[in-house]
C-alpha positions as CSV (number, residue, x, y, z in Angstrom):
1,M,21.0,-14.0,4.3
2,I,21.6,-14.9,8.0
3,D,24.0,-17.8,8.1
4,G,27.4,-16.6,7.1
5,S,26.4,-12.9,7.5
6,P,28.3,-10.6,9.8
7,L,25.6,-11.2,12.4
8,G,26.6,-14.8,12.7
9,P,24.6,-18.0,12.1
10,M,21.1,-18.3,13.5
11,T,20.6,-21.2,15.9
12,R,17.4,-23.0,17.0
13,Q,17.8,-21.4,20.4
14,D,17.6,-17.9,18.8
15,V,14.1,-18.5,17.4
16,A,12.6,-21.2,19.6
17,P,13.5,-20.9,23.3
18,E,12.2,-23.7,25.4
19,Q,10.8,-21.3,28.0
20,G,8.9,-18.4,26.5
21,P,7.4,-15.4,28.4
22,P,3.9,-15.7,29.9
23,A,0.7,-15.2,27.9
24,L,-0.5,-11.6,28.2
25,V,-3.4,-11.2,25.8
26,V,-5.6,-13.7,24.1
27,R,-8.1,-13.3,21.3
28,R,-11.0,-15.8,21.3
29,R,-13.2,-16.8,18.4
30,G,-16.3,-17.9,20.2
31,A,-15.1,-19.6,23.4
32,E,-11.9,-20.9,21.9
33,I,-8.5,-19.2,21.9
34,E,-7.3,-18.2,18.4
35,T,-4.3,-16.0,19.1
36,V,-2.0,-15.6,22.1
37,H,0.3,-12.6,22.6
38,R,3.1,-13.4,25.1
39,G,5.5,-10.9,26.7
40,W,6.5,-9.0,29.8
41,M,4.9,-6.2,31.8
42,A,6.2,-4.0,34.6
43,L,4.4,-1.5,36.8
44,V,6.3,0.9,39.0
45,E,4.3,3.0,41.5
46,G,6.4,4.8,44.1
47,D,8.9,2.2,45.5
48,A,6.7,-0.8,44.6
49,V,7.3,-2.9,41.5
50,R,4.8,-5.4,40.1
51,S,5.5,-7.5,37.0
52,V,4.3,-10.3,34.8
53,G,7.3,-12.2,33.7
54,E,10.8,-11.1,34.7
55,P,10.9,-7.4,35.6
56,D,14.6,-7.2,34.9
57,A,14.2,-8.7,31.4
58,R,16.1,-6.4,29.0
59,V,14.0,-5.2,26.1
60,F,14.8,-3.2,23.0
61,S,13.1,0.1,23.9
62,R,13.2,1.4,20.4
63,S,11.3,4.7,20.1
64,C,10.1,4.6,23.7
65,T,13.3,6.3,24.8
66,K,12.9,9.3,22.5
67,P,11.6,11.6,25.2
68,F,14.8,10.7,27.2
69,Q,17.1,11.1,24.3
70,A,15.6,14.6,23.8
71,L,17.0,15.5,27.3
72,A,20.3,16.3,25.5
73,F,18.5,18.8,23.3
74,V,16.8,20.6,26.2
75,A,19.3,20.2,29.1
76,S,22.3,21.3,27.0
77,G,20.7,24.6,26.1
78,A,20.5,23.8,22.4
79,A,16.7,24.1,22.2
80,D,17.0,27.6,23.8
81,R,19.9,28.7,21.7
82,F,18.1,28.0,18.5
83,G,14.8,29.4,19.8
84,C,12.9,26.1,19.6
85,S,9.2,26.1,20.5
86,D,7.3,23.6,22.5
87,D,5.8,22.0,19.4
88,E,9.4,21.5,18.1
89,I,10.4,19.9,21.4
90,A,7.4,17.5,21.1
91,L,8.5,16.7,17.5
92,A,12.0,15.8,18.8
93,C,10.3,13.2,21.0
94,S,7.9,11.9,18.4
95,S,7.3,9.0,16.1
96,H,5.3,11.1,13.7
97,D,3.1,10.4,10.7
98,G,5.0,12.6,8.2
99,T,2.1,15.1,7.9
100,P,2.8,18.5,6.2
101,E,2.7,20.2,9.7
102,Q,5.2,17.8,11.1
103,R,7.5,18.1,8.1
104,S,7.3,21.9,8.3
105,L,8.3,21.8,12.0
106,A,11.3,19.6,11.3
107,A,12.4,21.9,8.4
108,R,12.0,24.9,10.6
109,M,14.3,23.4,13.2
110,L,16.9,22.7,10.6
111,A,16.7,26.2,9.1
112,R,17.3,27.9,12.4
113,A,20.7,26.3,12.6
114,G,21.5,26.6,8.9
115,F,21.2,22.9,8.2
116,A,19.6,21.2,5.1
117,E,17.3,18.2,4.9
118,A,20.0,16.3,3.2
119,Q,22.0,16.3,6.4
120,L,19.4,14.2,8.2
121,Q,20.7,10.6,8.3
122,C,17.5,8.8,9.1
123,G,16.9,7.8,5.5
124,P,14.0,8.6,3.1
125,S,10.4,7.7,3.9
126,E,6.8,8.2,2.9
127,P,4.0,9.4,5.2
128,F,2.1,6.8,7.3
129,G,-1.3,5.8,6.1
130,D,-2.5,4.6,2.7
131,E,-4.5,7.7,1.9
132,A,-1.8,10.1,3.1
133,R,0.7,8.1,1.0
134,R,-1.5,8.2,-2.1
135,R,-2.0,12.0,-1.8
136,F,1.7,12.5,-1.2
137,L,2.8,10.5,-4.3
138,A,-0.1,11.9,-6.5
139,G,1.2,15.4,-5.7
140,G,4.5,14.6,-7.2
141,E,6.4,14.3,-3.9
142,R,8.9,11.6,-3.3
143,P,10.3,9.8,-0.2
144,S,12.7,12.0,1.7
145,P,14.4,12.2,5.2
146,I,12.1,15.0,6.4
147,V,9.1,12.7,6.1
148,H,10.7,10.0,8.2
149,N,8.9,9.4,11.5
150,C,12.2,10.2,13.3
151,S,13.1,13.4,11.5
152,G,12.3,15.5,14.6
153,K,14.6,13.5,16.7
154,H,17.4,13.7,14.1
155,A,16.9,17.4,13.7
156,A,17.2,17.8,17.5
157,F,20.4,15.7,17.4
158,L,21.9,17.9,14.7
159,L,21.1,21.1,16.6
160,T,22.5,19.7,19.8
161,Q,25.6,18.4,18.1
162,A,26.3,21.9,16.6
163,H,25.6,23.5,20.0
164,L,28.2,21.2,21.7
165,G,30.8,21.9,19.0
166,G,30.7,18.5,17.3
167,E,31.0,17.7,13.6
168,P,27.5,17.7,12.2
169,A,28.2,14.8,9.8
170,S,29.1,12.6,12.8
171,Y,26.0,13.2,14.9
172,L,25.0,9.6,15.0
173,R,28.4,8.2,16.0
174,P,28.2,6.7,19.5
175,D,31.2,8.9,20.5
176,A,29.6,12.1,19.2
177,P,29.1,14.8,21.9
178,V,25.3,14.7,21.4
179,Q,25.1,10.9,21.7
180,R,27.4,10.7,24.7
181,L,25.1,13.3,26.5
182,A,21.9,11.6,25.3
183,R,23.1,8.3,26.6
184,R,24.2,9.6,30.0
185,L,20.9,11.5,30.6
186,T,18.8,8.6,29.3
187,A,20.5,6.3,31.8
188,Q,19.9,8.9,34.6
189,A,16.2,9.2,33.7
190,L,15.8,5.4,33.7
191,G,17.8,5.0,36.9
192,V,20.4,2.6,35.6
193,D,24.1,2.6,34.8
194,E,25.0,3.4,31.2
195,T,26.3,-0.1,30.7
196,M,22.8,-1.4,31.2
197,L,21.6,0.3,28.1
198,G,23.7,-1.6,25.6
199,E,24.7,-0.3,22.2
200,Y,22.5,-1.0,19.2
201,V,21.3,0.7,16.0
202,D,17.6,1.7,15.5
203,G,15.6,1.6,12.3
204,C,16.5,5.2,11.7
205,S,20.2,4.6,12.2
206,A,20.3,6.4,15.5
207,P,21.5,4.6,18.7
208,T,18.8,2.7,20.6
209,F,18.9,0.9,23.9
210,R,18.1,-2.3,25.7
211,P,17.3,-1.5,29.3
212,P,15.6,-3.6,31.9
213,L,11.8,-3.4,31.5
214,R,11.2,-2.0,35.0
215,A,13.8,0.7,34.4
216,L,11.8,1.8,31.3
217,A,8.6,1.9,33.5
218,A,10.5,3.9,36.2
219,G,11.7,6.3,33.5
220,F,8.2,7.1,32.4
221,A,7.1,7.5,36.1
222,R,9.9,10.2,36.3
223,L,8.8,11.8,33.0
224,A,5.3,12.2,34.2
225,N,6.4,13.3,37.7
226,P,9.7,15.1,37.1
227,E,9.9,16.3,40.7
228,T,11.1,12.8,41.5
229,A,14.1,13.0,39.2
230,S,17.6,14.3,39.9
231,A,18.2,18.0,39.9
232,E,20.1,17.9,36.6
233,I,17.1,16.5,34.6
234,A,14.0,17.5,36.6
235,A,13.4,20.8,34.8
236,P,14.2,19.5,31.3
237,L,11.9,16.5,31.9
238,R,9.1,18.9,33.0
239,R,9.6,20.9,29.9
240,I,9.5,17.8,27.7
241,R,6.4,16.4,29.5
242,D,4.5,19.7,29.1
243,A,5.5,20.1,25.5
244,I,4.2,16.6,24.7
245,A,1.0,17.2,26.6
246,A,0.4,20.5,24.8
247,N,1.0,19.0,21.3
248,P,-0.5,15.5,21.1
249,V,-1.0,15.5,17.3
250,V,2.6,16.6,16.7
251,Y,3.8,14.0,19.1
252,A,2.2,11.1,17.1
253,G,-0.6,11.6,14.6
254,P,-4.4,12.3,14.4
255,R,-5.2,8.6,14.6
256,R,-2.6,7.3,17.0
257,L,-3.1,5.8,20.4
258,C,-0.5,8.1,22.0
259,T,-2.4,11.1,20.7
260,A,-5.8,9.7,21.8
261,L,-4.4,9.0,25.3
262,L,-2.9,12.4,25.7
263,R,-6.2,14.1,24.6
264,A,-8.5,11.8,26.7
265,T,-6.5,12.3,29.9
266,E,-5.5,16.0,29.2
267,G,-1.9,15.0,29.6
268,G,-2.4,13.0,32.8
269,V,-1.1,9.9,31.1
270,V,2.2,10.4,29.2
271,P,2.7,7.6,26.7
272,K,5.1,6.5,24.0
273,N,5.1,3.6,21.6
274,G,8.1,1.8,20.2
275,A,8.5,-0.6,17.3
276,E,8.2,-4.4,17.8
277,G,5.6,-4.4,20.5
278,V,7.0,-2.0,23.1
279,Y,4.8,0.6,24.9
280,A,5.2,2.6,28.0
281,F,3.4,5.4,29.9
282,G,3.7,7.5,33.1
283,V,0.9,8.8,35.2
284,R,1.0,12.3,36.6
285,G,0.3,12.6,40.4
286,R,0.7,8.8,41.0
287,R,4.5,8.4,40.6
288,A,3.5,5.5,38.4
289,G,5.0,4.1,35.2
290,F,4.2,1.1,33.1
291,A,6.1,-0.7,30.3
292,I,5.2,-3.7,28.2
293,K,7.0,-5.8,25.6
294,V,5.0,-8.1,23.4
295,E,7.2,-10.9,22.3
296,D,5.7,-11.3,18.8
297,G,6.1,-7.5,18.1
298,A,2.3,-7.0,17.6
299,S,1.0,-3.6,18.5
300,R,-2.4,-5.2,18.7
301,G,-1.2,-7.1,21.8
302,Y,0.0,-4.1,23.7
303,R,-3.0,-1.9,22.9
304,A,-5.4,-4.3,24.7
305,A,-3.0,-4.5,27.7
306,V,-2.4,-0.8,28.0
307,L,-6.1,0.2,28.0
308,Q,-7.1,-2.5,30.5
309,I,-4.2,-1.6,32.8
310,L,-5.2,2.0,32.7
311,R,-8.8,1.1,33.7
312,R,-7.9,-1.6,36.3
313,H,-5.6,0.7,38.3
314,G,-7.7,3.8,38.0
315,F,-5.0,5.7,35.9
316,A,-7.8,6.8,33.6
317,S,-11.6,6.8,34.1
318,D,-14.1,4.8,32.0
319,L,-15.3,8.2,30.6
320,Q,-11.8,9.1,29.5
321,L,-11.3,5.7,27.9
322,H,-14.7,5.4,26.3
323,D,-13.6,6.9,22.9
324,L,-10.5,4.7,22.8
325,R,-12.4,1.5,22.2
326,S,-11.5,1.7,18.5
327,F,-7.9,0.8,19.5
328,A,-8.8,-2.3,21.6
329,D,-12.4,-3.4,22.2
330,P,-12.9,-6.4,24.5
331,E,-15.7,-7.5,22.2
332,L,-14.7,-8.5,18.7
333,H,-17.1,-7.7,15.9
334,N,-17.2,-8.7,12.3
335,A,-18.3,-6.5,9.3
336,A,-21.9,-7.3,9.9
337,G,-21.7,-6.2,13.5
338,L,-22.0,-9.7,15.0
339,V,-20.0,-10.4,18.2
340,I,-17.7,-13.2,17.2
341,G,-15.2,-13.3,20.1
342,R,-13.3,-11.4,22.8
343,E,-9.9,-9.9,23.4
344,E,-8.7,-10.4,27.0
345,L,-5.8,-9.4,29.2
346,V,-5.2,-12.7,31.0
347,Q,-2.6,-11.4,33.5
348,T,-3.0,-8.9,36.4
349,L,-0.6,-6.6,38.1
């Protein structure tokens, strides 16, 4: 129910704006356009900003800001106090698949601080992937919070809340010590005032933000090149970046674009996906960051854009990108192997 709900009535303007964002990616069947993905893109390189659509458009960053929220875990000293390893720091930044390894890491983090899985407030979940889910249920396991793709982030929040002297059960409240610190450091990493982040609830019940798109791109430029960040967060950003680069499967999953990009570029590109068509990456040594929001929320739309932007700007070589064609191939093939169309990025930066 929408009308009459606490969220208020939905109007035509909410769902059908007269002026939409520009087309980013089209899929053609033969020569004709079959699907259009519209949205916004921003590329920051040094002091230069290029964009398609409005660079200051505010977008729900969703899980794209996990590496910045993890700054509270590292910068506060919580990760060191509880003896957390680099793979656990990578898990704190992850949107993971719920594999046995990832669940074990989250459980290990909780155990170090004397917490139980039941104290995670992300809600129960099953692993990602049909085959993994089938094996999980066939083995007698049931959905639980430790399997949730955000369990690493929540475990890090709990440990940081305890380290800062906050009440563990309140770790998701906006006024909780861990959330106040995570919000302040995220704003610092993105180069915006805290008021520009907004105050929203993510799918895992944790706070999420709505920064300007170019601020998200600038944040990933700093993540990949932490020497450009402020003194307070430069070392924690470097530790987070290096933990992600060293643990690509923990950070996402064996068949995820983030994992494939980290592996192909040996950590030279530092990416992160978010729900509803958001993706961002930073490029080491180039002071560059990119962010995209696909209006229809389709990850298919951003995959094509991300890989073509990497190639066009020389952020990754053809050789590095060769094995990533399974994520977005310009040529569309049917089951018989026939070329039946193309997928094209129709905007340039």
